[in-house]
MARVEX-671707 format. One line per field, with one value per residue: residue in one letter; x, y, z of N, C-alpha, C in turn. Coordinates in nm, 4 decimals, m for minus. Example, Ala and Ser with C-alpha at 12.3 -4.5 7.8 and 13.67 -1.06 7.14 Angstrom:
// MARVEX-671707
residu (A S) .
n_east (1.3190 1.2850) .
n_north (m0.5690 m0.2250) .
n_up (0.7800 0.7080) .
ca_east (1.2300 1.3670) .
ca_north (m0.4500 m0.1060) .
ca_up (0.7800 0.7140) .
c_east (1.3200 1.2900) .
c_north (m0.3300 0.0030) .
c_up (0.7800 0.7870) .
END
This chain:
// MARVEX-671707
residu (M M F K N I H E K S Y L P K M F I A A A I L G S I Y V S G Y L M F T S A D N I L P L F K P Y K V N G D P V R N I L I L S C M S I Y F L R L L F T L F V F F Q R K L Y W G E A F V I A N I M P W I F P F I A Y E S G N Y T G S I G W I E I V G I L L F F T G S F L N T A S E Y F R F S W K Q K K E N A G H L Y T G G L F K Y T R H T N Y F G D I V L F A G L A A V A H Q I Q L L I I P I A M A L F F I I I I I P L K E N Y L K D K Y G N E Y I C Y A A N T K M L I P F I F) .
n_east (41.7089 41.9756 42.2872 42.5517 42.8708 42.8316 42.8050 42.5517 42.3207 42.0493 41.7909 41.5314 41.4173 41.4153 41.2435 41.0148 40.9590 40.9201 40.6949 40.5023 40.4752 40.4033 40.1556 40.0174 40.0050 39.8477 39.6061 39.5518 39.5077 39.2849 39.0930 39.0688 38.9887 38.7973 38.4553 38.1754 37.9734 38.0950 38.2956 38.4387 38.2522 38.3995 38.5737 38.4149 38.3561 38.5855 38.6094 38.7402 38.6537 38.7587 38.8944 38.9366 39.1699 39.3518 39.3634 39.4884 39.7371 39.8363 39.8458 40.0291 40.2599 40.3000 40.3584 40.5966 40.7552 40.7643 40.9053 41.1524 41.2161 41.2539 41.4872 41.6637 41.6642 41.7540 41.9796 42.1389 42.1454 42.3644 42.4467 42.3761 42.0357 41.8323 41.5812 41.4294 41.4402 41.3103 41.0500 40.9686 40.9708 40.7881 40.5578 40.5014 40.5393 40.3498 40.1007 40.0943 40.0486 39.7730 39.6481 39.7162 39.5868 39.3175 39.2710 39.3066 39.0692 38.9042 38.9116 38.7649 38.8144 38.9526 39.2745 39.5366 39.7669 39.8836 39.8943 40.0657 40.3027 40.3376 40.3926 40.6367 40.7898 40.7763 40.9212 41.1637 41.2451 41.2600 41.4684 41.6808 41.7084 41.7506 41.9566 42.1659 42.2171 42.2866 42.5248 42.6949 42.7006 42.8187 43.0709 43.1740 43.2216 43.4676 43.7941 44.0021 43.8735 43.7962 43.7204 43.7097 43.5373 43.2539 43.2086 43.1249 42.9361 42.5907 42.6170 42.7936 42.6575 42.4747 42.4910 42.3111 42.1592 41.9885 41.7878 41.6761 41.5696 41.3558 41.1859 41.1185 40.9858 40.7577 40.6332 40.5674 40.3775 40.1739 40.0947 40.0044 39.7845 39.6358 39.5934 39.6507 39.6869 39.8216 40.0838 40.1810 40.3027 40.5640 40.6739 40.6728 40.8397 41.0794 41.1386 41.1720 41.3968 41.5869 41.5896 41.6203 41.7192 41.9385 42.1282 42.2009 42.3112 42.5211 42.6885 42.7700 42.9080 43.1141 43.2548 43.3370 43.4775 43.6238 43.8347 43.8053 43.5317 43.4521 43.5708 43.4396 43.1730 43.1907 43.2048 42.9855 42.6390 42.3747 42.1159 41.9415 42.0264 42.2606 42.1294 42.0571) .
n_north (13.2817 13.3647 13.2988 13.3265 13.3501 13.3829 13.3304 13.2977 13.2921 13.3672 13.3575 13.4774 13.5050 13.2305 13.1305 13.2550 13.1260 12.8648 12.9043 12.9800 12.7477 12.5609 12.6686 12.6233 12.3461 12.3055 12.4178 12.2354 11.9993 12.0868 12.1145 11.8492 11.7043 11.8355 11.8400 11.8772 12.0253 12.1806 12.3276 12.6401 12.8947 13.0160 12.8171 12.6082 12.5504 12.4150 12.1871 11.8702 11.5501 11.2966 10.9572 10.8502 10.7161 10.7778 11.0521 11.0642 10.9524 11.1436 11.3789 11.2907 11.2568 11.5239 11.6309 11.4978 11.6030 11.8689 11.8480 11.7599 11.9831 12.1765 12.0783 12.0945 12.3729 12.4929 12.3558 12.2259 12.4247 12.6641 12.9043 13.2600 13.3424 13.5291 13.7873 13.8289 13.5809 13.4291 13.5362 13.4655 13.1813 13.1455 13.2324 13.0576 12.7755 12.7261 12.7079 12.4665 12.2347 12.2542 12.2409 11.9849 11.8367 11.9113 11.8219 11.5510 11.4668 11.4174 11.1577 10.8783 10.6168 10.3204 10.2625 10.1537 9.9821 10.1958 10.4049 10.2868 10.2712 10.5448 10.6188 10.4881 10.6292 10.8834 10.8490 10.7669 10.9949 11.1749 11.0596 11.0824 11.3603 11.4446 11.2734 11.3278 11.5976 11.5736 11.4123 11.5756 11.8019 11.6916 11.6221 11.8714 11.9749 11.8974 12.0142 11.9760 11.9670 12.2147 12.4715 12.3059 12.1142 11.9126 11.5923 11.3407 11.0552 11.0593 11.2556 11.1695 11.0727 11.2550 11.6082 11.7597 11.6222 11.6647 11.8341 11.6629 11.4752 11.6229 11.6460 11.3776 11.3107 11.4740 11.3769 11.1329 11.2129 11.2989 11.0546 10.9254 11.0844 11.0039 11.1349 11.2225 11.4735 11.6164 11.5724 11.7863 11.9447 11.8284 11.8333 12.1057 12.1932 12.0625 12.1900 12.4509 12.4201 12.3357 12.5419 12.7841 12.7750 12.5839 12.6741 12.9249 12.8387 12.6791 12.8584 13.0050 12.8032 12.7436 12.9830 12.9770 12.7325 12.6866 12.5099 12.2696 12.2336 12.2452 12.0164 11.8207 11.8642 11.7965 11.5244 11.4213 11.3596 11.6037 11.6180 11.3849 11.0630 10.8827 10.9546 11.2353) .
n_up (13.1983 13.4121 13.3890 13.5803 13.7311 14.0173 14.3513 14.5804 14.8505 14.8135 14.9393 14.9551 14.6825 14.6252 14.8205 14.7373 14.4926 14.5902 14.7557 14.5668 14.4107 14.6055 14.6739 14.4344 14.4337 14.6564 14.5660 14.3611 14.5111 14.6535 14.4499 14.3757 14.6051 14.7610 14.8380 14.6117 14.7256 14.9152 14.7981 14.6997 14.5220 14.3145 14.2330 14.1506 13.8715 13.8024 13.9453 14.0211 13.9210 13.9091 13.9256 14.2582 14.3502 14.1485 14.1842 14.4356 14.3705 14.1892 14.3470 14.5364 14.3792 14.3061 14.5566 14.6203 14.4179 14.5054 14.7493 14.6529 14.5032 14.7035 14.8240 14.6087 14.5507 14.7942 14.8752 14.6641 14.4666 14.3995 14.2800 14.2390 14.2515 14.0555 14.0906 13.8631 13.7318 13.9257 13.9213 13.6620 13.6742 13.8843 13.7669 13.5706 13.6323 13.8527 13.7255 13.6031 13.7656 13.8712 13.6209 13.5306 13.7316 13.6876 13.4218 13.4587 13.5653 13.3527 13.2842 13.4079 13.4551 13.6142 13.7743 13.5634 13.3410 13.2043 13.3890 13.5737 13.4251 13.4006 13.6688 13.7042 13.5157 13.6307 13.8735 13.7674 13.6229 13.8381 13.9830 13.7958 13.7833 14.0573 14.1539 13.9749 14.0329 14.3030 14.3063 14.1594 14.3237 14.5567 14.4562 14.3962 14.6445 14.7266 14.7744 14.5900 14.3500 14.2813 14.0542 13.8358 13.5830 13.6308 13.5150 13.5622 13.6938 13.6204 13.4364 13.2514 13.0414 12.9360 12.8815 13.0150 13.2171 13.4342 13.3310 13.1415 13.3146 13.4296 13.2074 13.1616 13.4027 13.3983 13.1733 13.2782 13.4720 13.3021 13.1996 13.4324 13.4840 13.2708 13.0270 12.7103 12.5966 12.7851 12.7403 12.6118 12.7978 12.8855 12.6262 12.5535 12.7557 12.6892 12.4459 12.5380 12.7004 12.5047 12.3135 12.4527 12.7351 12.7484 12.5426 12.6618 12.9046 12.8149 12.6845 12.9045 13.0472 12.8696 12.8744 13.1403 13.1799 12.9499 12.7246 12.8555 12.8857 12.6169 12.5022 12.6487 12.5682 12.3004 12.3044 12.4348 12.4575 12.4259 12.5591 12.5596 12.6496 12.4511 12.2180 12.1572) .
ca_east (41.7957 42.0967 42.3958 42.6706 42.9515 42.8153 42.7440 42.4777 42.2117 41.9264 41.6810 41.4000 41.3592 41.3917 41.1221 40.9041 40.9294 40.8660 40.5601 40.4130 40.4495 40.3253 40.0188 39.9546 39.9768 39.7330 39.4884 39.5269 39.4448 39.1529 39.0039 39.0497 38.9386 38.6878 38.3260 38.1089 37.8891 38.1768 38.3949 38.4037 38.1905 38.5019 38.6414 38.3194 38.3692 38.7103 38.6084 38.7907 38.5707 38.8251 38.9100 39.0030 39.3057 39.4338 39.3842 39.5892 39.8665 39.8807 39.8836 40.1518 40.3697 40.3227 40.4226 40.7350 40.8225 40.7884 41.0135 41.2751 41.2427 41.3112 41.6252 41.7422 41.6775 41.8223 42.1038 42.2205 42.1532 42.4653 42.4666 42.2757 41.9081 41.7849 41.4373 41.3672 41.4245 41.2099 40.9174 40.9352 40.9389 40.6687 40.4416 40.4805 40.5268 40.2300 39.9829 40.1043 39.9904 39.6263 39.6077 39.7247 39.4796 39.1884 39.2604 39.2980 38.9294 38.8319 38.9132 38.7145 38.8459 39.0404 39.4180 39.5797 39.9096 39.9326 39.9283 40.1845 40.4153 40.3550 40.4599 40.7770 40.8540 40.7894 41.0315 41.2874 41.2817 41.2989 41.6010 41.7777 41.7287 41.8059 42.0852 42.2695 42.2509 42.3515 42.6631 42.7730 42.7181 42.9162 43.2014 43.2224 43.2586 43.6084 43.8798 44.0838 43.7915 43.7604 43.7559 43.7024 43.4044 43.2103 43.1628 43.1046 42.8001 42.4940 42.6585 42.8729 42.5690 42.4236 42.5429 42.2039 42.0790 41.8836 41.6770 41.6139 41.4897 41.2305 41.1012 41.0692 40.8910 40.6303 40.5705 40.5085 40.2558 40.0714 40.0455 39.9264 39.6571 39.5698 39.5516 39.7589 39.7100 39.9144 40.2215 40.2235 40.3873 40.7056 40.7203 40.7028 40.9550 41.1966 41.1684 41.2219 41.5345 41.6735 41.5967 41.6559 41.7991 42.0655 42.2273 42.2512 42.3964 42.6432 42.7766 42.8269 43.0036 43.2306 43.3323 43.3915 43.5693 43.7051 43.8553 43.7554 43.3908 43.4425 43.6026 43.3299 43.0548 43.2146 43.1995 42.8715 42.5104 42.3276 41.9990 41.8886 42.1402 42.2872 42.0461 42.0618) .
ca_north (13.2415 13.4452 13.2135 13.4042 13.2821 13.4545 13.2410 13.3716 13.2079 13.4112 13.2918 13.5357 13.4570 13.0859 13.1126 13.3014 13.0157 12.7533 12.9393 12.9788 12.6096 12.4998 12.7173 12.5561 12.2084 12.3155 12.4376 12.1076 11.9116 12.1429 12.0805 11.7048 11.6372 11.9077 11.7979 11.9781 12.1097 12.2681 12.4023 12.7809 12.9177 13.0490 12.6958 12.5037 12.5039 12.3403 12.0720 11.7474 11.4372 11.1772 10.8413 10.8907 10.6614 10.8580 11.1813 11.0438 10.9332 11.2708 11.4699 11.2362 11.2919 11.6678 11.6542 11.4514 11.7037 11.9875 11.8185 11.7599 12.1222 12.2436 12.0330 12.1493 12.5174 12.5394 12.2826 12.2066 12.5463 12.7472 13.0368 13.3599 13.3366 13.6663 13.8026 13.8124 13.4363 13.3808 13.5762 13.3835 13.0457 13.1500 13.2632 12.9489 12.6446 12.7029 12.6774 12.3313 12.1324 12.2553 12.1982 11.8387 11.7865 11.9325 11.7343 11.4117 11.4369 11.3809 11.0115 10.8246 10.4748 10.2802 10.2598 10.0427 9.9755 10.3283 10.4786 10.2231 10.3214 10.6846 10.6249 10.4503 10.7426 10.9925 10.8211 10.7657 11.1341 11.2329 11.0079 11.1435 11.4997 11.4605 11.2029 11.4004 11.7172 11.5342 11.3681 11.6933 11.8835 11.6241 11.6316 12.0089 12.0089 11.8613 12.1274 11.9467 11.9790 12.3557 12.5285 12.2046 12.0755 11.7784 11.5162 11.2031 11.0137 11.0596 11.3534 11.1016 11.0318 11.3782 11.7296 11.8231 11.5118 11.7154 11.8804 11.5434 11.4179 11.6983 11.6094 11.2412 11.3031 11.5348 11.2790 11.0361 11.2703 11.2957 10.9168 10.8994 11.1539 10.9330 11.2367 11.2393 11.6149 11.6706 11.5591 11.9188 12.0032 11.7913 11.8750 12.2492 12.2040 12.0212 12.2971 12.5640 12.3871 12.3266 12.6684 12.8999 12.7531 12.5151 12.7633 13.0219 12.7715 12.6289 12.9744 13.0336 12.6980 12.7610 13.0954 12.9424 12.6174 12.6879 12.3852 12.1564 12.2124 12.2214 11.8748 11.7434 11.8785 11.7286 11.3792 11.3862 11.4042 11.7233 11.6053 11.2482 10.9689 10.8029 10.9958 11.3778) .
ca_up (13.3093 13.4146 13.4358 13.6139 13.8333 14.1432 14.4488 14.6820 14.9015 14.7454 15.0086 14.9288 14.5561 14.6336 14.8997 14.6536 14.4013 14.6689 14.8003 14.4505 14.3707 14.7125 14.6579 14.3201 14.4752 14.7462 14.4811 14.2947 14.6095 14.6837 14.3389 14.3671 14.7238 14.8246 14.7825 14.5280 14.8119 15.0009 14.7225 14.6787 14.3900 14.2152 14.1878 14.1124 13.7317 13.7847 14.0361 13.9600 13.9601 13.8601 14.0128 14.3829 14.3579 14.0574 14.2503 14.5404 14.3046 14.1315 14.4553 14.5962 14.2891 14.3201 14.6864 14.6064 14.3357 14.5875 14.8439 14.5738 14.4670 14.8209 14.8405 14.4980 14.5655 14.9145 14.8987 14.5438 14.3850 14.4654 14.2209 14.2724 14.1799 14.0389 14.1057 13.7319 13.7128 14.0199 13.8735 13.5440 13.7211 13.9681 13.6841 13.4736 13.6972 13.9337 13.6452 13.5482 13.8522 13.8641 13.4869 13.5313 13.8186 13.6217 13.3054 13.5026 13.5943 13.2307 13.2706 13.5339 13.4649 13.7240 13.7475 13.4792 13.3082 13.1625 13.5108 13.6321 13.3458 13.4387 13.7985 13.6810 13.4487 13.7270 13.9654 13.6889 13.5999 13.9666 14.0139 13.7049 13.8220 14.1916 14.1675 13.9000 14.1098 14.4288 14.2828 14.1189 14.4435 14.6436 14.3899 14.4039 14.7819 14.7480 14.7374 14.4714 14.2289 14.2613 13.9245 13.7306 13.5352 13.6688 13.3979 13.6047 13.7263 13.5108 13.3362 13.1490 12.9327 12.8741 12.9452 13.0926 13.2689 13.5232 13.2479 13.0850 13.4220 13.4396 13.0934 13.1840 13.5149 13.3589 13.0843 13.3693 13.5293 13.1975 13.1924 13.5538 13.4629 13.1603 12.9313 12.6130 12.5685 12.8843 12.6895 12.5666 12.9025 12.8667 12.4935 12.5633 12.8442 12.6116 12.3500 12.6163 12.7373 12.3865 12.2393 12.5362 12.8553 12.7236 12.4791 12.7591 13.0016 12.7517 12.6647 13.0363 13.0816 12.7822 12.9282 13.2717 13.1789 12.8283 12.6493 12.9347 12.8495 12.4720 12.4797 12.7088 12.4826 12.1728 12.3232 12.5202 12.4054 12.4928 12.6449 12.5683 12.6429 12.3314 12.1041 12.1201) .
c_east (41.9271 42.2096 42.5200 42.7410 42.9516 42.7419 42.6799 42.3580 42.0775 41.8012 41.5437 41.3419 41.3328 41.2638 40.9985 40.8614 40.8626 40.7225 40.4605 40.3772 40.3716 40.1792 39.9466 39.9209 39.8568 39.6036 39.4514 39.4562 39.3044 39.0533 38.9725 38.9735 38.8288 38.5562 38.2609 38.0250 37.9702 38.2753 38.3470 38.3479 38.2923 38.5630 38.5460 38.3323 38.4910 38.7204 38.6486 38.7089 38.6294 38.8269 38.9863 39.1461 39.3998 39.4638 39.4918 39.7279 39.9218 39.9252 40.0108 40.2734 40.4029 40.3964 40.5682 40.8155 40.8578 40.9021 41.1485 41.3154 41.3066 41.4580 41.7140 41.7682 41.7711 41.9508 42.1906 42.2447 42.2434 42.4769 42.3541 42.1514 41.8510 41.6322 41.3650 41.3420 41.3128 41.0692 40.8740 40.8916 40.8074 40.5432 40.4154 40.4500 40.3962 40.1030 39.9798 40.0307 39.8371 39.5739 39.6104 39.6112 39.3441 39.1696 39.2463 39.1541 38.8478 38.8296 38.8755 38.7398 38.9419 39.1866 39.4547 39.7273 39.9659 39.9758 40.0525 40.3107 40.4443 40.4270 40.6075 40.8529 40.8758 40.9091 41.1660 41.3361 41.3273 41.4390 41.7071 41.8100 41.8028 41.9421 42.1959 42.3140 42.3268 42.4978 42.7516 42.8015 42.8246 43.0572 43.2604 43.2621 43.4047 43.6999 43.9590 44.0061 43.7530 43.8086 43.7501 43.5580 43.3729 43.1525 43.1345 42.9591 42.7100 42.5295 42.7572 42.7893 42.5016 42.4788 42.4386 42.1059 41.9640 41.7632 41.6017 41.5248 41.3565 41.1344 41.0381 40.9635 40.7568 40.5580 40.5027 40.3798 40.1414 40.0103 39.9621 39.7886 39.5741 39.5156 39.6656 39.7888 39.8059 40.0601 40.2725 40.3171 40.5326 40.7598 40.7594 40.8269 41.0837 41.2371 41.2263 41.3670 41.6271 41.6955 41.6521 41.7566 41.9358 42.1667 42.2860 42.3484 42.5273 42.7395 42.8458 42.9352 43.1298 43.3192 43.4026 43.5002 43.6534 43.7133 43.8050 43.6091 43.3742 43.4690 43.4918 43.2069 43.0708 43.1968 43.0798 42.7427 42.4567 42.2194 41.9522 42.0029 42.1421 42.2119 42.0721 42.1271) .
c_north (13.3179 13.3630 13.2994 13.3348 13.3624 13.3619 13.3235 13.2877 13.2405 13.3516 13.3463 13.4925 13.3071 13.0569 13.1548 13.1917 12.9009 12.7811 12.9338 12.8359 12.5348 12.5421 12.6476 12.4110 12.2064 12.3324 12.3076 12.0101 11.9567 12.1047 11.9312 11.6465 11.7125 11.8669 11.9125 12.0735 12.2122 12.3548 12.5454 12.8016 12.9461 12.9239 12.5876 12.4583 12.4142 12.2195 11.9452 11.6290 11.3044 11.0648 10.8817 10.8394 10.7407 10.9940 11.1715 11.0291 11.0653 11.3670 11.4211 11.2708 11.4399 11.6988 11.6114 11.5524 11.8255 11.9647 11.8165 11.9021 12.1976 12.2070 12.0932 12.2978 12.5565 12.4643 12.2793 12.3354 12.6482 12.8883 13.1321 13.3410 13.4777 13.6714 13.7869 13.6660 13.3826 13.4150 13.4942 13.2443 13.0447 13.1853 13.1588 12.8175 12.6271 12.6755 12.5307 12.2294 12.1373 12.2103 12.0459 11.7796 11.7961 11.8367 11.5879 11.3703 11.3985 11.2307 10.9512 10.6751 10.4460 10.2771 10.1353 10.0518 10.1103 10.4091 10.4205 10.2670 10.4672 10.7015 10.5914 10.5637 10.8582 10.9695 10.8127 10.9081 11.2032 11.1876 11.0738 11.2860 11.5109 11.3944 11.2770 11.5245 11.6818 11.4968 11.4848 11.7814 11.8236 11.6363 11.7708 12.0506 11.9781 11.9705 12.1016 11.9593 12.1227 12.4049 12.4303 12.1675 11.9324 11.7067 11.3702 11.1695 11.0083 11.1602 11.2944 11.0752 11.1490 11.4974 11.7940 11.7166 11.5606 11.7664 11.7623 11.4760 11.4892 11.6601 11.4727 11.2385 11.3672 11.4507 11.1706 11.0867 11.2729 11.1564 10.8811 10.9652 11.0911 11.0321 11.2671 11.3860 11.6794 11.6514 11.6911 11.9828 11.9596 11.8305 12.0229 12.2719 12.1700 12.1310 12.4191 12.5416 12.3983 12.4619 12.7826 12.8655 12.6923 12.6023 12.8668 12.9564 12.7261 12.7430 13.0116 12.9319 12.7059 12.8740 13.0573 12.8353 12.6058 12.5542 12.2616 12.1270 12.1816 12.0746 11.7848 11.7462 11.8029 11.5777 11.3322 11.4414 11.5212 11.6934 11.4616 11.1494 10.8879 10.8495 11.1396 11.4589) .
c_up (13.2996 13.4745 13.4549 13.7296 13.9632 14.2395 14.5599 14.7235 14.8367 14.8091 14.9693 14.7934 14.5557 14.7121 14.8204 14.5565 14.4761 14.7121 14.6846 14.4106 14.4785 14.7039 14.5445 14.3526 14.5696 14.6661 14.4099 14.3887 14.6448 14.5756 14.3346 14.4850 14.7988 14.7584 14.7055 14.6125 14.8890 14.9249 14.6984 14.5382 14.2798 14.1533 14.1371 13.9668 13.7089 13.8785 13.9621 14.0129 13.9130 13.9622 14.1394 14.3952 14.2680 14.1205 14.3585 14.4794 14.2525 14.2414 14.5245 14.5113 14.2988 14.4500 14.6844 14.5253 14.4206 14.6857 14.7734 14.5388 14.5830 14.8373 14.7320 14.5172 14.6792 14.9472 14.7736 14.4667 14.4538 14.4080 14.2620 14.1870 14.1749 14.0482 13.9722 13.7005 13.8004 13.9725 13.7516 13.5877 13.7974 13.8900 13.5763 13.5453 13.7752 13.8545 13.6034 13.6347 13.8548 13.7271 13.4767 13.6139 13.7498 13.5048 13.3458 13.5312 13.4728 13.2066 13.4051 13.5487 13.5792 13.6785 13.6681 13.4471 13.2648 13.2847 13.5777 13.5586 13.3824 13.5709 13.7840 13.6133 13.5459 13.8191 13.8926 13.6648 13.7264 14.0058 13.9263 13.7479 13.9552 14.2068 14.0943 13.9759 14.2384 14.4067 14.2378 14.2407 14.5354 14.5872 14.4065 14.5449 14.8119 14.6933 14.6107 14.3405 14.1973 14.1248 13.8089 13.7006 13.5786 13.5471 13.4343 13.6282 13.6053 13.4022 13.2350 13.0237 12.8622 12.9507 13.0367 13.1419 13.3561 13.4445 13.1858 13.1893 13.4385 13.3273 13.1153 13.2941 13.4790 13.2534 13.1685 13.4321 13.4283 13.1863 13.3153 13.5428 13.3512 13.0563 12.8351 12.5857 12.6680 12.8442 12.6327 12.6690 12.8873 12.7298 12.4955 12.6502 12.7690 12.5140 12.4209 12.6566 12.6162 12.3208 12.3242 12.6464 12.8259 12.6498 12.5748 12.8561 12.9384 12.7204 12.7955 13.0714 12.9948 12.8327 13.0582 13.2632 13.0521 12.7582 12.7240 12.8992 12.7009 12.4399 12.5335 12.6187 12.3517 12.1833 12.4053 12.4598 12.4887 12.5963 12.6663 12.5530 12.5138 12.2054 12.0624 12.2311) .
END
């Protein structure tokens, strides 16, 4: 990720990311809801035969994620998005949804408490991500806040609440799919954030806000509220 203080709409790379993820959601739905007789030969080995209600829940969660993504990309995301970033995201994220859909078919049981917990986690993570971005965006629209660091709202509890929200929502999707191995997705995401993304972003924020950010970081957890 290239964190630079350059504001630009960057519509084309954003549209590229959105199209890639929308395509992956379409493929997921195709695998879950197309009958075995009508599915293309290329996709037959990956046909999902899971519980229909679970399939509906998973596709609904994916659709909600996509709508949130559109809002984040085209409204909240103010800095320039580079094509290199877009290609990385578009070559990683679109594989996740079909993988979740395919793995969900390995469990044919009906919806139970695990799936209910998963739905709650998904919506909790979605709220953490979207609400944190919304309140920061609204705060930054006020002229008196120009050049200052936003530390209110959900960012009082962690410096990277939006990233924590992504981890929680994908853990929720793993639970909705009823597949423990899918927890590799939020775990890998957490490691990616901690090892690569957060250090890059924090160096950028230190350069931009100086002591304001240093003091904030010294008194606020990095990723998980009250823990880490």
